[in-house]
C-alpha positions as CSV (number, residue, x, y, z in Angstrom):
1,M,-14.1,14.7,21.2
2,K,-10.4,15.7,20.2
3,K,-9.7,15.7,16.8
4,I,-7.1,13.3,14.7
5,N,-4.9,16.4,12.7
6,L,-4.1,15.2,9.4
7,A,-1.4,15.9,6.5
8,V,-1.6,14.5,3.3
9,T,1.5,14.4,1.1
10,G,1.2,14.4,-2.6
11,C,-2.0,15.9,-2.6
12,L,-2.7,16.7,-5.9
13,G,-2.5,13.4,-7.1
14,R,-5.1,10.4,-7.6
15,M,-4.5,9.1,-3.9
16,G,-4.2,12.8,-2.4
17,Q,-7.1,13.6,-3.7
18,Q,-9.6,10.8,-3.2
19,I,-8.1,11.1,0.3
20,I,-8.9,14.7,1.0
21,K,-12.2,13.7,-0.3
22,S,-13.2,11.1,2.0
23,S,-11.4,12.6,5.6
24,K,-13.8,15.7,4.9
25,K,-16.8,13.4,5.2
26,D,-14.9,11.7,8.2
27,S,-15.7,14.0,11.8
28,K,-12.9,12.6,13.5
29,F,-10.6,13.8,11.4
30,K,-9.2,17.9,10.8
31,L,-7.4,18.4,7.6
32,V,-4.6,20.7,8.5
33,S,-1.6,20.2,6.4
34,L,-1.1,19.2,2.4
35,T,2.1,18.8,0.5
36,E,3.9,18.0,-2.5
37,V,7.8,17.5,-3.2
38,K,7.6,20.8,-5.1
39,K,6.2,24.0,-3.3
40,I,3.1,25.3,-5.4
41,N,1.2,28.3,-4.6
42,Y,-1.9,26.9,-4.5
43,K,-4.7,26.2,-2.0
44,I,-7.3,23.2,-1.2
45,G,-10.2,24.2,1.0
46,G,-8.2,27.0,2.3
47,I,-5.0,25.5,3.2
48,K,-2.2,26.4,1.1
49,I,-0.2,23.3,-0.4
50,C,3.4,23.0,1.3
51,S,7.3,21.3,0.4
52,N,7.7,18.5,2.7
53,T,9.1,20.5,5.6
54,E,9.4,20.2,9.5
55,V,7.1,23.3,9.5
56,A,4.4,21.6,6.9
57,F,4.0,18.4,9.7
58,K,4.5,20.3,12.9
59,K,0.8,20.5,14.3
60,T,-0.4,17.1,12.3
61,N,-0.7,13.7,14.1
62,V,-0.9,11.5,11.4
63,I,0.7,12.0,8.0
64,I,-0.7,9.6,5.1
65,D,1.4,9.0,2.2
66,F,0.5,8.0,-1.1
67,T,3.4,9.0,-3.5
68,I,6.8,7.3,-4.7
69,P,9.7,6.0,-2.6
70,K,12.1,9.6,-3.2
71,C,9.2,11.5,-1.3
72,T,8.6,8.6,1.0
73,F,11.6,9.3,2.6
74,Q,11.5,13.0,3.0
75,V,8.6,12.3,5.0
76,L,9.8,9.7,7.1
77,K,13.3,11.8,7.8
78,I,10.8,14.4,9.3
79,A,7.9,12.1,11.1
80,S,11.3,10.5,13.2
81,K,12.0,13.6,13.8
82,L,8.5,15.3,15.1
83,K,7.6,11.7,16.3
84,K,4.2,11.7,14.0
85,R,2.5,8.5,12.8
86,V,2.8,7.8,9.5
87,V,0.7,5.9,7.0
88,I,2.1,4.7,3.7
89,G,0.2,3.6,0.7
90,T,3.0,4.4,-1.6
91,T,4.5,1.2,-3.4
92,G,7.7,0.1,-5.4
93,F,10.2,0.2,-2.7
94,S,13.3,-1.9,-3.3
95,K,14.9,-4.6,-0.9
96,K,16.7,-2.1,0.7
97,E,14.5,0.5,1.1
98,E,12.1,-1.8,2.9
99,E,14.8,-2.5,5.7
100,L,15.4,1.3,5.9
101,I,11.7,1.7,6.6
102,K,11.9,-1.0,9.4
103,K,14.8,1.3,10.6
104,Y,12.3,4.1,10.6
105,S,9.8,2.2,12.7
106,K,11.7,2.1,15.8
107,K,11.6,5.5,16.4
108,I,7.9,6.2,15.0
109,P,4.4,4.2,14.5
110,I,4.4,3.2,10.9
111,L,1.5,1.4,9.3
112,K,2.4,0.3,6.0
113,A,0.5,-1.6,3.3
114,G,0.0,-2.3,-0.6
115,N,-3.3,-2.1,-0.6
116,M,-5.5,-0.7,2.5
117,S,-8.7,-2.6,0.9
118,L,-9.9,-5.3,3.3
119,G,-10.9,-7.6,1.0
120,I,-7.3,-7.3,-1.0
121,N,-5.7,-8.1,2.8
122,L,-8.6,-11.0,2.9
123,L,-7.3,-12.2,-0.6
124,M,-3.7,-12.0,0.8
125,Y,-4.6,-14.0,3.8
126,L,-6.4,-16.6,1.7
127,A,-3.5,-16.8,-0.8
128,E,-1.4,-17.7,2.4
129,I,-3.8,-20.4,3.4
130,S,-3.8,-21.9,0.1
131,S,-0.5,-22.1,-0.2
132,K,-0.2,-23.6,2.6
133,S,-2.7,-26.4,2.2
134,L,-1.9,-27.1,-1.5
135,G,1.9,-27.8,-0.7
136,K,4.5,-28.2,-3.5
137,N,2.5,-29.7,-5.9
138,F,1.0,-26.9,-7.0
139,L,2.6,-23.9,-8.7
140,S,1.4,-20.5,-8.9
141,R,1.4,-16.9,-10.6
142,I,0.1,-13.6,-9.9
143,Y,-2.3,-11.4,-12.7
144,E,-3.0,-7.7,-11.8
145,V,-4.5,-5.1,-14.2
146,H,-3.9,-1.1,-13.3
147,H,-4.5,1.7,-15.3
148,K,-2.4,3.2,-17.6
149,H,-1.2,5.7,-15.0
150,K,0.4,3.6,-12.6
151,K,4.5,3.5,-13.4
152,D,5.8,0.9,-10.8
153,Y,4.8,-3.1,-11.9
154,P,4.5,-5.5,-10.0
155,S,2.0,-3.5,-8.2
156,G,2.4,-3.4,-4.6
157,T,-0.3,-5.4,-4.3
158,A,0.9,-8.2,-6.3
159,L,3.7,-7.9,-4.4
160,M,1.2,-8.3,-1.3
161,L,-0.2,-11.5,-2.3
162,G,3.4,-12.6,-3.7
163,K,4.6,-12.8,0.0
164,G,1.1,-14.3,1.3
165,I,1.9,-17.2,-0.7
166,A,5.8,-17.2,0.6
167,K,4.4,-17.2,3.9
168,G,2.2,-20.1,3.2
169,K,5.3,-22.2,2.2
170,N,7.4,-20.9,4.9
171,K,10.0,-19.5,2.4
172,N,11.8,-16.0,2.1
173,F,9.6,-13.8,-0.6
174,Y,12.5,-12.8,-2.2
175,S,13.7,-16.5,-3.1
176,L,10.3,-17.2,-4.8
177,V,10.1,-13.9,-7.2
178,G,10.6,-15.3,-10.7
179,K,9.8,-13.5,-14.2
180,K,8.0,-10.1,-14.2
181,Y,5.9,-9.4,-17.2
182,L,4.2,-6.5,-18.5
183,N,1.0,-6.6,-20.4
184,K,1.3,-9.9,-21.5
185,K,-1.5,-12.0,-23.6
186,S,-0.4,-15.5,-21.0
187,F,2.2,-16.0,-19.2
188,P,3.5,-19.4,-17.7
189,F,3.5,-20.9,-13.8
190,S,6.7,-21.9,-12.4
191,K,8.4,-23.1,-9.3
192,K,8.8,-19.9,-8.6
193,I,5.9,-17.0,-8.6
194,N,5.4,-15.1,-11.8
195,F,3.7,-11.8,-12.2
196,N,1.7,-10.4,-15.3
197,S,0.9,-6.6,-15.0
198,I,-1.4,-5.0,-17.8
199,R,-1.5,-1.2,-17.8
200,T,-4.6,0.0,-19.8
201,G,-7.1,2.1,-19.4
202,E,-8.3,3.9,-16.0
203,V,-9.2,0.3,-14.3
204,I,-8.7,0.7,-10.7
205,G,-7.4,-2.6,-9.7
206,E,-7.8,-5.9,-10.3
207,H,-6.1,-8.8,-8.9
208,E,-5.5,-12.8,-9.6
209,V,-3.4,-15.5,-7.7
210,K,-4.0,-18.7,-9.6
211,F,-2.4,-22.7,-8.2
212,S,-2.1,-25.1,-10.7
213,S,-1.3,-28.8,-10.1
214,G,-1.5,-29.5,-13.6
215,K,-4.6,-31.2,-13.2
216,E,-6.5,-28.3,-11.3
217,I,-6.5,-24.9,-11.3
218,I,-8.1,-22.9,-8.4
219,T,-8.3,-19.2,-8.4
220,L,-8.5,-16.4,-5.8
221,N,-9.6,-12.9,-7.4
222,H,-10.6,-9.2,-6.3
223,E,-11.8,-6.6,-8.5
224,A,-12.0,-2.5,-7.0
225,F,-14.8,-0.4,-8.5
226,D,-14.3,2.9,-6.0
227,R,-10.8,4.4,-5.2
228,A,-12.6,5.8,-2.1
229,L,-12.3,1.8,-1.0
230,Y,-8.5,2.9,-0.5
231,S,-9.1,6.3,0.9
232,E,-11.3,4.6,3.7
233,G,-8.6,2.1,4.7
234,A,-6.0,4.4,5.0
235,L,-8.3,6.5,7.1
236,I,-9.0,3.5,9.4
237,A,-5.4,2.8,9.6
238,A,-4.9,6.3,10.6
239,K,-7.1,6.2,13.3
240,W,-5.9,2.4,14.6
241,L,-2.4,3.8,14.4
242,M,-3.3,6.6,16.9
243,K,-3.0,4.2,19.6
244,K,0.0,2.3,18.7
245,K,3.6,2.8,19.9
246,S,6.9,2.8,17.6
247,G,7.1,-0.5,15.1
248,L,6.2,-1.5,12.1
249,Y,2.4,-2.4,11.0
250,S,0.4,-3.8,8.4
251,M,-3.4,-3.8,7.8
252,R,-3.3,-7.4,8.3
253,D,-2.1,-6.6,12.1
254,L,-5.4,-3.7,11.8
255,L,-7.9,-6.6,10.8
256,N,-6.0,-9.2,13.1
257,F,-6.1,-11.9,10.6
């Protein structure tokens, strides 16, 4: 069986390293390219680390990108020209940047997810169902915890969960975004969706959605213990994307929720 030629961007980052590790255990992939924003005179498994260029991605079938928005758009520009598939796990995009990704997806297949975990994507679906079922009498809020090195907040996963709530209410997500707190011990419910992000230690990821009527509280939560959860999900996404035409996809499409 022909292997999928894989490129990993941000290869020296936490997720980049984890994807490399997971890909070596998956017989369906052949790691052919590793990149960083700046060219580094260094090799991993005999593969020289390059900057994001056409030469770096020429022999690849799919690119997995867990970096920062600036780097992601470097990758998308090249991938669009070379007609390469891209799995995006990068978070922290602005509304304008989200629209730009949609434009690129008209030229190439892109799967974008704030979280590649099956459990988190199920949680997003449950948040949507709960929001729809509970109606206007329930207010909602989202709490998340990540390691101290994570820069963006709320996390991409927290925003995903917020989009689930908004979809359940049949409302535009951005119109429902409330206050964004950082490292608060407590935070309130409101008619909009408030977020509280904790950055501490080496926590891989904890997410919690709460709905309150003032008389009762319903809690949905997920805790990740192993970063391989995300890298393995990204590889599953890469395999799935190989059979798709141009378009913007999510893990929800893959899982058929």
